[in-house]
Backbone as a chain_set.jsonl record, in Angstrom:
{"seq": "MKMKNVVIFGDSYSTFEGHIPKEYRPYYTPTRPDIPEVRRVEDTWWHMLITEQGANIVRNDSWSGSTVCNTAYYGEDCSKTNSFICRLNKLDETGYFDDKSVDTVFIFGGTNDSWAGSPIGELQYSDWTDKDLLKVLPGFCYFVDKVCRVIPGANVICLINTGMNEKITQGYVCACEHFGINYIKYESIDKEHGHPTKLGMIQIKDEIKSRFFA", "coords": {"N": [[-2.358, -0.824, -21.212], [-3.778, 2.077, -19.623], [-2.882, 4.876, -17.462], [-3.845, 7.438, -15.672], [-5.194, 8.941, -13.224], [-4.314, 8.264, -10.035], [-4.511, 6.773, -7.278], [-2.559, 6.043, -4.022], [-2.363, 3.86, -1.752], [-0.614, 2.783, 1.209], [2.75, 2.233, 2.984], [5.208, 3.134, 5.344], [7.231, 2.661, 2.708], [6.136, 4.091, 0.585], [5.96, 6.872, 1.282], [6.631, 10.534, 1.159], [8.015, 13.081, 2.735], [5.588, 16.017, 3.005], [4.03, 15.113, 0.959], [2.317, 13.144, 1.439], [-0.858, 12.984, 3.36], [-0.859, 15.666, 6.007], [-1.188, 15.15, 8.357], [-0.125, 12.568, 8.474], [2.456, 10.1, 8.877], [5.868, 10.578, 7.726], [8.471, 8.463, 6.324], [10.474, 8.694, 4.351], [12.324, 11.549, 4.155], [13.81, 14.925, 3.353], [15.954, 15.525, 5.069], [16.683, 13.268, 6.604], [18.884, 11.517, 8.283], [19.724, 9.12, 8.148], [19.015, 7.452, 5.931], [20.498, 8.087, 2.915], [20.143, 7.992, 0.294], [17.474, 8.366, -0.639], [16.335, 11.267, -0.76], [15.064, 12.983, -2.366], [11.881, 13.813, -3.609], [11.443, 12.988, -5.899], [13.046, 10.681, -6.082], [11.223, 8.591, -5.509], [9.331, 5.624, -5.892], [6.895, 5.893, -6.843], [6.75, 8.338, -7.719], [8.709, 8.326, -9.812], [6.922, 6.693, -11.683], [4.678, 7.841, -12.033], [5.536, 10.334, -13.47], [6.803, 9.185, -15.604], [4.955, 8.174, -16.832], [2.875, 10.252, -17.615], [1.132, 10.759, -15.493], [-1.071, 11.492, -12.792], [-0.99, 11.925, -9.071], [-3.868, 11.642, -7.294], [-4.362, 10.931, -4.504], [-2.221, 10.352, -2.147], [-2.009, 8.06, 0.186], [-0.335, 7.185, 2.527], [1.127, 5.868, 4.996], [3.75, 5.733, 7.477], [4.698, 2.872, 8.95], [2.392, 1.773, 9.279], [-0.158, -0.875, 9.621], [-2.09, -3.1, 7.094], [-4.353, -4.347, 8.402], [-6.402, -4.12, 11.726], [-4.503, -4.597, 13.725], [-1.629, -3.196, 15.3], [1.394, -2.639, 16.238], [2.878, -4.311, 19.11], [0.555, -5.158, 19.703], [-1.303, -3.432, 19.599], [-4.637, -1.981, 18.994], [-5.332, -0.425, 16.035], [-7.704, 0.344, 14.915], [-9.015, 3.052, 14.976], [-7.03, 4.595, 14.248], [-4.626, 4.638, 12.433], [-4.506, 2.304, 10.679], [-4.602, 0.77, 7.194], [-7.286, 0.076, 6.644], [-8.768, 1.569, 8.508], [-8.421, 4.063, 7.834], [-9.304, 3.813, 5.024], [-11.945, 3.557, 5.237], [-12.422, 6.057, 6.73], [-12.34, 7.727, 4.476], [-14.109, 6.737, 2.859], [-16.451, 7.35, 4.295], [-16.824, 10.044, 4.345], [-16.96, 10.244, 1.898], [-15.191, 10.941, 0.182], [-14.336, 9.962, -2.319], [-16.095, 10.342, -4.207], [-16.539, 12.292, -6.196], [-14.363, 12.064, -7.447], [-12.257, 11.412, -9.919], [-10.641, 8.082, -10.511], [-8.359, 6.118, -12.155], [-6.596, 4.248, -11.423], [-5.51, 2.33, -8.648], [-2.882, 1.893, -6.353], [-2.109, -0.709, -4.215], [0.072, -0.934, -1.355], [1.131, -2.735, 1.033], [1.211, -4.673, 3.922], [3.882, -5.423, 5.117], [4.66, -4.147, 7.502], [2.381, -5.418, 9.009], [3.56, -7.934, 8.794], [5.874, -7.491, 9.953], [5.357, -6.668, 12.78], [4.152, -8.836, 13.665], [1.529, -9.178, 13.72], [-1.773, -11.166, 14.455], [-2.082, -13.552, 12.178], [-4.564, -15.158, 10.93], [-7.2, -16.743, 8.645], [-7.529, -16.629, 5.388], [-10.834, -14.95, 4.194], [-13.614, -14.023, 2.697], [-15.928, -12.583, 2.937], [-18.76, -11.462, 5.279], [-17.13, -10.29, 7.607], [-16.326, -9.625, 10.937], [-15.62, -7.308, 13.467], [-13.872, -8.358, 15.021], [-12.555, -10.21, 13.195], [-11.256, -8.281, 11.862], [-8.846, -7.676, 12.924], [-6.746, -9.701, 12.353], [-4.601, -10.462, 10.094], [-4.885, -11.7, 7.433], [-7.938, -11.663, 7.022], [-8.319, -9.003, 7.186], [-7.171, -7.687, 4.848], [-8.417, -9.066, 3.0], [-10.818, -7.927, 3.143], [-10.045, -4.969, 3.205], [-9.395, -4.886, 0.404], [-11.642, -5.756, -1.097], [-13.272, -3.592, -0.287], [-11.911, -1.49, -1.604], [-12.377, -2.106, -3.999], [-15.353, -1.64, -3.978], [-15.533, 1.172, -3.372], [-14.073, 2.531, -5.324], [-15.106, 2.029, -7.789], [-14.696, 0.391, -11.081], [-11.693, 1.102, -11.444], [-8.484, 0.225, -12.138], [-6.928, -1.937, -9.973], [-3.976, -2.618, -8.106], [-1.934, -4.63, -6.436], [1.026, -4.532, -4.845], [3.594, -6.745, -3.712], [5.513, -7.186, -1.416], [9.081, -8.135, -0.774], [10.495, -10.49, 1.611], [8.409, -10.684, 3.699], [6.485, -12.387, 6.037], [5.723, -15.955, 5.091], [3.091, -16.922, 5.043], [1.627, -14.836, 4.699], [2.3, -13.724, 2.608], [1.579, -15.741, 0.684], [-0.991, -15.923, 1.306], [-1.861, -13.27, 0.654], [-1.539, -13.537, -2.379], [-3.392, -15.511, -3.177], [-5.777, -14.032, -2.312], [-5.761, -11.734, -4.101], [-6.256, -12.94, -6.601], [-8.33, -13.972, -6.226], [-10.364, -12.197, -5.816], [-9.98, -10.635, -8.347], [-7.828, -8.688, -8.922], [-5.045, -6.76, -10.113], [-1.602, -7.82, -9.584], [1.66, -7.807, -8.029], [4.242, -9.759, -7.206], [7.261, -9.325, -5.484], [10.602, -10.451, -6.248], [12.963, -9.143, -5.746], [14.48, -6.561, -3.891], [16.358, -3.791, -3.709], [17.461, -2.765, -0.535], [18.009, -0.902, 2.406], [18.303, -1.125, 5.768], [16.015, -2.28, 6.121], [14.102, -0.848, 4.274], [13.446, 0.584, 1.061], [16.637, 1.587, -1.248], [17.698, 4.321, -3.388], [18.055, 2.467, -5.547], [16.393, 0.4, -4.963], [14.028, 1.872, -5.223], [13.99, 2.051, -7.898], [13.574, -0.319, -8.977], [11.131, -1.451, -8.176], [9.64, 0.478, -9.438], [10.536, -0.065, -11.889], [9.499, -3.044, -12.395], [6.753, -2.37, -12.139], [6.435, -0.909, -14.559], [6.917, -2.61, -16.555], [5.536, -4.661, -16.345], [2.678, -3.983, -16.752], [2.351, -0.984, -18.03], [4.487, -1.005, -20.305]], "CA": [[-3.094, -0.394, -19.971], [-3.267, 3.579, -19.408], [-2.689, 5.326, -16.049], [-4.114, 8.99, -15.786], [-5.66, 9.452, -11.984], [-3.491, 7.264, -9.539], [-4.472, 6.691, -5.616], [-1.889, 4.871, -3.729], [-2.595, 3.112, -0.097], [0.679, 2.234, 1.414], [3.235, 2.446, 4.183], [6.592, 3.988, 4.751], [8.039, 2.538, 1.317], [5.373, 5.338, -0.126], [5.793, 8.203, 1.778], [7.609, 11.369, 1.423], [7.574, 14.361, 3.555], [5.286, 17.011, 1.857], [3.608, 14.58, -0.291], [1.02, 12.463, 2.171], [-1.407, 14.033, 4.436], [0.007, 16.276, 6.864], [-1.02, 14.116, 10.049], [0.536, 11.012, 8.509], [3.971, 9.943, 9.199], [6.635, 9.978, 6.567], [9.726, 7.693, 6.456], [11.612, 9.476, 3.523], [12.374, 12.973, 3.697], [14.819, 15.373, 2.502], [16.783, 15.479, 5.535], [16.832, 12.129, 7.281], [20.674, 11.189, 8.07], [20.041, 7.5, 8.019], [18.96, 7.143, 4.394], [21.266, 9.455, 2.419], [19.898, 7.949, -0.953], [16.532, 8.96, -0.99], [16.189, 12.715, -0.117], [14.056, 13.871, -2.979], [10.526, 12.928, -4.066], [11.686, 12.397, -7.199], [13.725, 9.428, -6.041], [10.524, 7.519, -5.061], [8.869, 4.634, -7.025], [5.862, 6.035, -7.634], [6.97, 9.642, -8.511], [9.249, 8.159, -11.031], [6.44, 6.022, -12.273], [3.811, 9.02, -12.677], [6.24, 11.12, -14.312], [7.077, 8.719, -17.248], [3.742, 7.845, -17.56], [2.351, 11.558, -17.639], [-0.361, 10.678, -14.522], [-0.959, 12.223, -11.528], [-1.338, 11.54, -7.796], [-5.133, 12.106, -6.679], [-4.12, 10.892, -2.971], [-0.937, 9.441, -1.625], [-2.447, 7.817, 1.247], [0.414, 6.249, 2.938], [1.361, 6.333, 6.643], [4.909, 5.021, 7.778], [4.62, 2.14, 10.097], [0.84, 1.286, 9.371], [-0.624, -2.477, 9.177], [-3.232, -3.06, 6.777], [-5.358, -4.843, 9.285], [-6.518, -3.388, 12.603], [-3.685, -4.939, 14.956], [-0.295, -2.895, 14.905], [2.972, -3.234, 16.768], [2.746, -4.559, 20.239], [-0.861, -5.618, 19.672], [-2.046, -2.424, 19.638], [-5.622, -1.621, 18.155], [-5.251, 0.877, 15.365], [-8.917, 0.663, 13.95], [-9.559, 4.12, 14.94], [-5.712, 5.782, 14.029], [-3.771, 4.648, 10.955], [-4.394, 1.395, 9.569], [-5.074, 0.865, 6.134], [-8.478, -0.246, 6.679], [-9.24, 2.845, 9.027], [-8.296, 5.401, 6.767], [-10.154, 3.725, 3.814], [-13.197, 3.761, 5.826], [-12.81, 7.457, 6.802], [-12.526, 8.419, 3.353], [-15.377, 6.183, 2.22], [-17.619, 7.758, 5.247], [-16.831, 11.232, 4.122], [-17.322, 10.466, 0.337], [-13.763, 11.415, -0.717], [-14.143, 9.319, -4.028], [-17.585, 10.4, -4.83], [-16.33, 13.317, -6.839], [-13.15, 11.982, -7.946], [-11.974, 10.391, -11.138], [-9.667, 7.538, -10.154], [-8.356, 4.895, -12.857], [-5.414, 3.284, -10.896], [-5.172, 2.219, -7.351], [-1.906, 0.882, -5.999], [-2.176, -1.158, -2.775], [1.753, -1.46, -1.258], [1.196, -2.871, 2.252], [1.436, -6.133, 4.664], [5.171, -5.306, 5.626], [4.266, -3.846, 8.736], [1.604, -6.571, 9.408], [4.518, -9.144, 9.112], [6.975, -7.085, 11.101], [4.281, -6.55, 14.204], [3.697, -10.179, 14.438], [-0.21, -9.197, 13.979], [-2.316, -12.479, 14.165], [-2.36, -13.811, 10.375], [-5.681, -15.734, 10.59], [-7.253, -17.226, 7.403], [-8.505, -15.915, 4.294], [-11.956, -14.565, 4.524], [-13.92, -13.305, 1.568], [-17.217, -11.904, 3.103], [-18.876, -11.427, 6.546], [-15.896, -9.756, 8.344], [-16.568, -8.756, 12.03], [-14.487, -6.248, 13.786], [-12.558, -9.298, 15.591], [-11.877, -10.519, 12.113], [-10.425, -7.33, 10.893], [-7.612, -7.492, 13.906], [-6.083, -10.534, 11.288], [-3.722, -10.076, 8.72], [-5.452, -12.035, 5.719], [-8.952, -11.373, 6.883], [-8.329, -7.415, 6.99], [-6.47, -7.603, 3.861], [-9.387, -9.423, 2.087], [-11.953, -6.969, 3.671], [-9.769, -3.879, 2.592], [-9.331, -5.107, -1.296], [-13.157, -5.558, -1.355], [-13.875, -2.296, -0.339], [-11.268, -0.646, -2.368], [-12.961, -2.375, -5.385], [-16.422, -1.197, -4.297], [-15.331, 2.242, -3.184], [-13.499, 2.935, -6.372], [-15.326, 1.051, -9.011], [-14.051, 0.449, -12.178], [-10.103, 1.263, -11.545], [-7.409, -0.845, -12.011], [-6.29, -1.909, -8.781], [-2.507, -3.179, -8.509], [-1.392, -5.047, -5.36], [2.541, -5.063, -4.525], [3.653, -7.564, -2.785], [7.035, -7.189, -0.812], [9.881, -9.443, -0.378], [10.942, -10.878, 3.301], [7.361, -11.224, 4.53], [5.87, -14.061, 6.484], [5.228, -16.684, 3.708], [1.792, -17.295, 4.643], [0.559, -13.587, 4.186], [2.767, -13.494, 1.077], [0.706, -16.398, -0.146], [-2.163, -15.118, 1.315], [-2.161, -12.037, -0.409], [-1.75, -13.624, -3.515], [-4.534, -15.835, -3.411], [-6.975, -12.783, -2.106], [-5.551, -10.792, -5.4], [-6.409, -13.732, -7.439], [-9.795, -14.335, -6.013], [-10.818, -10.72, -6.466], [-9.54, -10.786, -9.783], [-6.909, -7.96, -9.027], [-3.626, -7.305, -10.617], [-0.622, -8.118, -8.289], [3.337, -8.047, -8.262], [5.173, -10.558, -6.055], [8.729, -8.884, -5.707], [11.63, -11.064, -5.925], [14.402, -8.729, -5.362], [14.358, -4.895, -3.896], [17.586, -3.34, -2.856], [17.113, -2.236, 0.822], [18.691, -0.68, 3.571], [17.509, -0.908, 7.088], [14.565, -2.731, 5.823], [13.553, 0.054, 3.188], [14.361, 0.791, -0.383], [17.225, 2.342, -1.389], [17.149, 4.36, -4.684], [17.969, 1.544, -6.776], [15.062, -0.4, -4.772], [12.421, 2.258, -5.871], [13.871, 1.938, -9.515], [13.228, -1.798, -9.46], [9.655, -1.363, -7.781], [9.059, 1.017, -10.399], [10.851, -1.002, -13.365], [8.658, -4.292, -12.57], [5.528, -2.077, -12.169], [5.958, -0.776, -15.638], [7.35, -3.447, -17.343], [4.172, -5.631, -16.279], [1.72, -3.125, -16.851], [2.714, -0.087, -18.403], [5.516, -0.795, -21.008]], "C": [[-2.741, 1.029, -20.069], [-3.495, 3.772, -18.268], [-2.984, 6.756, -16.096], [-4.308, 9.568, -14.172], [-5.192, 8.443, -11.256], [-3.957, 7.834, -8.016], [-3.457, 5.751, -5.171], [-2.17, 4.763, -1.901], [-1.345, 2.352, 0.53], [1.196, 2.411, 2.782], [4.235, 3.081, 4.052], [7.058, 3.614, 3.351], [7.144, 3.847, 0.062], [5.261, 6.282, 0.127], [6.989, 8.872, 1.177], [7.122, 12.644, 1.905], [6.923, 15.551, 2.707], [4.12, 16.526, 0.995], [2.513, 13.64, 0.119], [0.665, 13.744, 3.112], [-0.645, 14.608, 5.501], [-0.151, 15.54, 8.21], [-0.557, 12.922, 9.69], [2.045, 11.025, 8.747], [4.787, 9.805, 8.34], [7.804, 9.165, 7.151], [10.709, 8.399, 5.461], [11.374, 10.627, 3.415], [13.785, 13.76, 3.505], [16.054, 15.6, 3.196], [17.348, 14.67, 6.409], [18.287, 11.566, 7.173], [20.647, 9.814, 7.717], [19.707, 6.887, 6.559], [19.073, 7.977, 3.505], [20.443, 9.202, 1.01], [18.632, 8.286, -1.664], [15.931, 10.109, -0.369], [15.585, 13.544, -1.081], [12.771, 12.979, -3.394], [10.662, 12.384, -5.343], [12.275, 11.316, -7.518], [12.878, 8.162, -5.666], [9.977, 6.832, -6.033], [7.788, 5.185, -7.715], [5.637, 7.448, -8.229], [7.535, 9.479, -9.671], [8.403, 7.757, -11.88], [5.255, 7.106, -12.851], [4.293, 9.884, -13.618], [6.463, 10.449, -15.562], [5.835, 8.222, -17.574], [2.567, 9.049, -17.727], [0.737, 11.627, -16.503], [-0.015, 11.773, -13.785], [-1.479, 11.745, -10.309], [-2.638, 12.446, -7.342], [-4.628, 12.128, -5.216], [-2.951, 10.039, -3.13], [-1.127, 8.978, -0.326], [-1.581, 6.75, 2.169], [1.021, 6.892, 4.167], [2.651, 5.184, 7.16], [4.728, 4.192, 9.045], [3.005, 1.325, 9.941], [0.827, -0.156, 8.597], [-1.564, -1.823, 8.077], [-4.459, -3.649, 7.64], [-5.218, -3.861, 10.434], [-5.296, -3.654, 13.92], [-2.216, -4.35, 14.477], [0.808, -3.382, 16.007], [2.501, -3.267, 18.246], [1.236, -5.039, 20.494], [-1.907, -4.658, 19.552], [-2.987, -2.123, 18.292], [-5.672, -0.687, 17.388], [-6.488, 0.898, 14.314], [-9.236, 2.047, 13.963], [-8.189, 5.116, 14.47], [-5.057, 5.731, 12.789], [-3.915, 3.42, 10.178], [-5.044, 1.632, 8.227], [-6.578, 1.024, 6.236], [-9.457, 0.93, 7.667], [-9.142, 4.012, 8.18], [-9.074, 5.448, 5.26], [-11.681, 4.045, 4.422], [-13.251, 5.329, 6.085], [-13.131, 8.28, 5.462], [-13.972, 8.001, 2.668], [-16.582, 6.885, 3.11], [-17.722, 9.176, 4.923], [-17.138, 11.615, 2.589], [-16.287, 11.305, -0.434], [-14.076, 11.117, -2.002], [-15.436, 9.666, -4.891], [-17.384, 11.44, -6.211], [-14.912, 13.211, -7.781], [-13.055, 10.717, -9.191], [-10.407, 9.774, -11.096], [-9.488, 6.243, -11.175], [-7.52, 3.637, -12.243], [-5.483, 3.113, -9.164], [-3.879, 1.191, -7.052], [-1.78, 0.483, -4.507], [-0.61, -1.696, -2.24], [1.486, -1.751, 0.463], [1.446, -4.688, 2.57], [2.905, -5.986, 5.169], [5.168, -5.217, 7.259], [3.724, -5.075, 9.529], [2.589, -7.741, 9.831], [5.415, -8.805, 10.068], [6.596, -7.239, 12.473], [4.065, -7.747, 14.643], [2.138, -10.197, 14.631], [-0.611, -10.603, 13.471], [-2.792, -12.794, 12.544], [-3.979, -14.209, 10.151], [-5.719, -16.441, 9.154], [-7.864, -16.088, 6.259], [-9.982, -16.132, 4.522], [-12.647, -13.914, 3.543], [-15.371, -12.239, 1.862], [-17.427, -12.016, 4.717], [-18.08, -11.201, 7.555], [-16.718, -8.954, 9.514], [-15.403, -8.172, 12.491], [-13.116, -7.287, 14.551], [-11.971, -9.698, 14.228], [-10.769, -9.493, 11.603], [-8.782, -7.0, 11.845], [-6.541, -8.488, 13.335], [-5.393, -10.034, 10.215], [-4.731, -10.174, 7.294], [-7.062, -11.578, 5.95], [-9.176, -9.692, 6.42], [-7.904, -7.231, 6.061], [-7.887, -7.897, 2.982], [-10.4, -8.231, 2.291], [-11.411, -5.34, 2.838], [-9.503, -3.84, 1.204], [-11.112, -5.27, -1.64], [-13.743, -4.446, -1.548], [-13.307, -1.486, -1.122], [-12.016, -0.765, -3.839], [-14.3, -1.691, -5.28], [-16.696, 0.383, -4.096], [-14.985, 2.788, -4.398], [-13.726, 2.131, -7.675], [-14.698, 1.225, -10.558], [-12.408, 0.786, -12.326], [-9.596, -0.015, -11.481], [-6.706, -0.906, -10.744], [-5.162, -2.89, -8.825], [-1.918, -3.196, -6.942], [0.241, -5.234, -5.295], [2.684, -5.429, -3.282], [5.211, -7.541, -2.486], [7.702, -8.26, -0.524], [9.873, -9.438, 1.126], [9.885, -10.938, 4.308], [7.146, -12.636, 4.77], [5.367, -14.591, 5.194], [3.805, -16.953, 3.461], [0.955, -15.91, 4.436], [1.27, -13.729, 2.939], [1.665, -14.43, 0.138], [-0.453, -16.378, -0.05], [-2.717, -14.214, 0.409], [-2.143, -12.384, -1.907], [-2.758, -14.552, -4.223], [-5.95, -14.829, -3.113], [-7.193, -11.959, -3.473], [-6.407, -11.832, -6.532], [-8.045, -13.958, -7.281], [-10.672, -13.066, -6.04], [-10.611, -10.434, -7.495], [-8.673, -9.066, -9.903], [-5.81, -8.086, -9.48], [-2.607, -7.394, -9.608], [0.542, -8.335, -8.963], [3.801, -8.683, -7.103], [6.545, -10.27, -6.191], [9.343, -10.13, -5.422], [12.778, -10.508, -5.471], [14.209, -7.084, -5.37], [15.626, -4.825, -2.882], [17.017, -2.743, -1.631], [17.832, -1.803, 1.68], [17.95, -0.477, 4.654], [16.195, -1.283, 7.064], [13.555, -1.816, 4.447], [14.312, 0.091, 1.95], [15.351, 1.648, -0.575], [17.047, 3.162, -2.609], [17.294, 3.443, -5.691], [16.429, 0.503, -6.341], [14.149, 0.343, -5.384], [12.755, 2.033, -7.235], [13.217, 0.666, -9.751], [11.782, -1.881, -8.921], [8.95, -0.712, -9.001], [9.149, 0.375, -11.719], [9.584, -1.916, -13.683], [7.179, -3.485, -12.823], [5.308, -1.746, -13.754], [6.209, -1.518, -17.042], [6.161, -4.428, -17.516], [3.081, -4.993, -16.784], [1.668, -1.862, -17.975], [3.775, 0.114, -19.819], [4.722, -0.519, -22.482]], "O": [[-1.635, 1.351, -20.503], [-4.292, 3.004, -17.729], [-2.119, 7.362, -16.729], [-3.653, 10.557, -13.842], [-5.596, 7.378, -11.722], [-3.822, 8.997, -7.636], [-3.357, 4.686, -5.781], [-2.11, 5.684, -1.086], [-1.218, 1.172, 0.201], [0.431, 2.686, 3.706], [4.49, 3.651, 2.991], [7.325, 4.647, 2.738], [7.586, 4.273, -1.006], [4.507, 6.972, -0.559], [8.012, 8.312, 0.782], [6.067, 13.186, 1.577], [7.584, 16.057, 1.8], [3.358, 17.295, 0.41], [1.739, 13.287, -0.771], [1.238, 14.774, 3.47], [0.302, 13.937, 5.91], [0.774, 15.411, 9.013], [-0.534, 12.077, 10.584], [2.688, 12.074, 8.774], [4.661, 8.685, 7.845], [8.06, 9.207, 8.355], [11.826, 8.656, 5.911], [10.42, 11.025, 2.746], [14.826, 13.103, 3.523], [17.096, 15.826, 2.582], [18.351, 15.025, 7.029], [18.778, 11.212, 6.101], [21.533, 9.351, 6.999], [20.223, 5.83, 6.196], [18.118, 8.658, 3.131], [20.026, 10.245, 0.506], [18.545, 8.468, -2.878], [15.07, 9.966, 0.499], [15.495, 14.748, -0.839], [12.715, 11.752, -3.471], [10.031, 11.417, -5.77], [12.287, 10.823, -8.645], [13.353, 7.037, -5.513], [10.061, 7.33, -7.155], [7.64, 5.063, -8.93], [4.713, 7.766, -8.977], [7.187, 10.178, -10.623], [8.634, 8.162, -13.02], [4.997, 7.138, -14.054], [3.581, 10.22, -14.564], [6.325, 11.097, -16.6], [5.683, 7.812, -18.725], [1.407, 8.709, -17.96], [-0.305, 12.263, -16.663], [0.846, 12.643, -13.916], [-2.51, 11.082, -10.42], [-2.562, 13.646, -7.08], [-4.46, 13.223, -4.681], [-2.745, 9.213, -4.02], [-0.358, 9.498, 0.483], [-2.044, 5.656, 2.494], [1.328, 8.073, 4.331], [2.457, 3.968, 7.193], [4.614, 4.766, 10.128], [2.71, 0.323, 10.592], [1.395, -0.535, 7.572], [-1.84, -0.627, 7.979], [-5.582, -3.229, 7.359], [-4.359, -2.979, 10.444], [-5.273, -2.941, 14.924], [-1.64, -4.833, 13.502], [0.869, -4.524, 16.464], [1.784, -2.35, 18.645], [0.892, -5.266, 21.654], [-3.107, -4.907, 19.431], [-2.62, -2.025, 17.121], [-6.155, 0.288, 17.963], [-6.392, 1.329, 13.165], [-9.79, 2.425, 12.931], [-8.364, 6.33, 14.359], [-4.932, 6.749, 12.108], [-3.477, 3.422, 9.027], [-5.89, 2.511, 8.069], [-7.081, 2.099, 5.911], [-10.67, 1.069, 7.511], [-10.065, 4.812, 8.026], [-9.372, 6.417, 4.562], [-12.419, 4.854, 3.86], [-14.228, 5.89, 5.591], [-13.926, 9.214, 5.358], [-14.747, 8.766, 2.094], [-17.683, 6.952, 2.565], [-18.814, 9.655, 5.23], [-17.434, 12.713, 2.116], [-16.463, 12.09, -1.365], [-14.091, 12.025, -2.832], [-15.67, 9.288, -6.039], [-18.119, 11.284, -7.186], [-14.509, 14.043, -8.593], [-13.568, 9.603, -9.295], [-9.365, 10.357, -11.397], [-10.338, 5.354, -11.107], [-7.69, 2.439, -12.472], [-5.499, 4.184, -8.556], [-3.834, 0.011, -7.4], [-1.382, 1.293, -3.671], [-0.153, -2.754, -2.673], [1.71, -0.763, 1.163], [1.733, -5.6, 1.795], [3.023, -6.903, 5.981], [5.594, -6.063, 8.045], [4.331, -5.648, 10.434], [2.512, -8.368, 10.887], [5.774, -9.594, 10.942], [7.311, -7.823, 13.287], [3.8, -7.937, 15.83], [1.538, -10.937, 15.411], [-0.122, -11.171, 12.495], [-3.73, -12.271, 11.941], [-4.615, -13.626, 9.273], [-4.695, -16.714, 8.527], [-8.471, -15.027, 6.408], [-10.422, -17.201, 4.944], [-12.127, -12.802, 3.453], [-15.729, -11.332, 1.111], [-16.557, -12.518, 5.429], [-18.254, -11.921, 8.539], [-17.488, -8.013, 9.321], [-14.296, -8.444, 12.026], [-11.907, -7.065, 14.607], [-10.762, -9.489, 14.132], [-9.693, -9.784, 11.08], [-7.864, -6.274, 11.465], [-5.394, -8.269, 13.723], [-5.817, -9.114, 9.515], [-5.146, -9.331, 6.498], [-7.533, -11.064, 4.936], [-9.959, -9.263, 5.572], [-8.138, -6.031, 5.915], [-8.387, -6.977, 2.336], [-10.691, -7.623, 1.262], [-12.142, -4.696, 2.086], [-9.363, -2.717, 0.721], [-11.572, -4.701, -2.63], [-14.483, -4.132, -2.48], [-14.037, -0.581, -1.525], [-12.207, 0.163, -4.624], [-14.642, -1.097, -6.302], [-17.738, 0.909, -4.486], [-15.714, 3.744, -4.664], [-12.858, 1.69, -8.429], [-14.285, 2.306, -10.977], [-11.939, 0.688, -13.46], [-10.054, -1.036, -10.969], [-5.93, -0.004, -10.428], [-5.29, -3.919, -9.489], [-1.541, -2.201, -6.323], [0.649, -6.277, -5.806], [2.286, -4.962, -2.215], [6.027, -7.882, -3.342], [7.163, -9.273, -0.079], [9.344, -8.55, 1.795], [10.12, -11.16, 5.496], [7.427, -13.649, 4.129], [4.743, -13.931, 4.364], [3.266, -17.152, 2.373], [-0.217, -15.913, 4.06], [0.466, -13.9, 2.023], [1.058, -14.008, -0.847], [-1.175, -16.707, -0.991], [-3.682, -14.302, -0.35], [-2.686, -11.601, -2.686], [-3.004, -14.52, -5.428], [-7.009, -14.988, -3.721], [-8.277, -11.586, -3.922], [-7.215, -11.284, -7.282], [-8.81, -14.091, -8.236], [-11.846, -13.218, -6.377], [-11.416, -9.541, -7.762], [-8.905, -8.342, -10.871], [-5.277, -9.195, -9.464], [-2.97, -6.87, -8.555], [0.657, -8.844, -10.078], [3.734, -8.103, -6.02], [7.143, -10.942, -7.031], [8.882, -10.886, -4.567], [13.601, -11.184, -4.854], [13.91, -6.408, -6.355], [15.879, -5.41, -1.829], [15.949, -2.156, -1.799], [18.711, -2.652, 1.836], [16.982, 0.282, 4.608], [15.323, -0.795, 7.782], [12.535, -2.225, 3.893], [15.481, -0.257, 1.784], [15.099, 2.735, -0.056], [16.027, 2.762, -3.17], [16.659, 3.606, -6.733], [15.635, 0.025, -7.15], [13.361, -0.25, -6.121], [11.772, 1.782, -7.931], [12.373, 0.549, -10.64], [11.196, -2.735, -9.586], [7.93, -1.173, -9.514], [8.218, 0.243, -12.514], [8.838, -1.815, -14.657], [6.45, -3.958, -13.695], [4.283, -2.141, -14.309], [5.87, -1.199, -18.182], [5.846, -4.919, -18.6], [2.395, -5.78, -17.438], [0.77, -1.948, -18.812], [3.869, 1.222, -20.349], [5.372, -0.262, -23.495]]}, "num_chains": 1, "name": "protein.A"}
């Protein structure tokens, strides 16, 4: 499998200040005192991966604290702010991908859906309503379906974090298999304050590399 032009849809795990859209919120920065290990963009999983593979980032669409579905922390409706669904819909509406050559898409989310206690719902593969997209599993299915339609022909890889609600984890696995996209269900990621350390970033990268780009 070859990788040249990459898009990432993510949350805090995939952010770094100055390398995501300016209005998005990063978690990793050069100066944040409580995360001393990941102070350089070169320490992130995605930067290490694209450097080793000779690829480039078309867009890193990652926002710290964001959910995939449209229910954020404290039950807030984020359908018009920062959910993965909202961000993808905005890109599609503006025709962002129409003139882009993208061969690889990484989806790395669900952690905040789990942490926020967003309503989980059930797997649903079509005919979504706005109410359905407030739930984790229907929202994820909608998102994957739309990624595959908006960026046709791309290799879509879903990265599934450790420590999430088990129903969400298993639902993600089933949805990936239904849509025929690749996925990694991580078993171990070194973390501090719930976020990958420098070692954790290496573990994320190494698993991707060994599975798909060895």
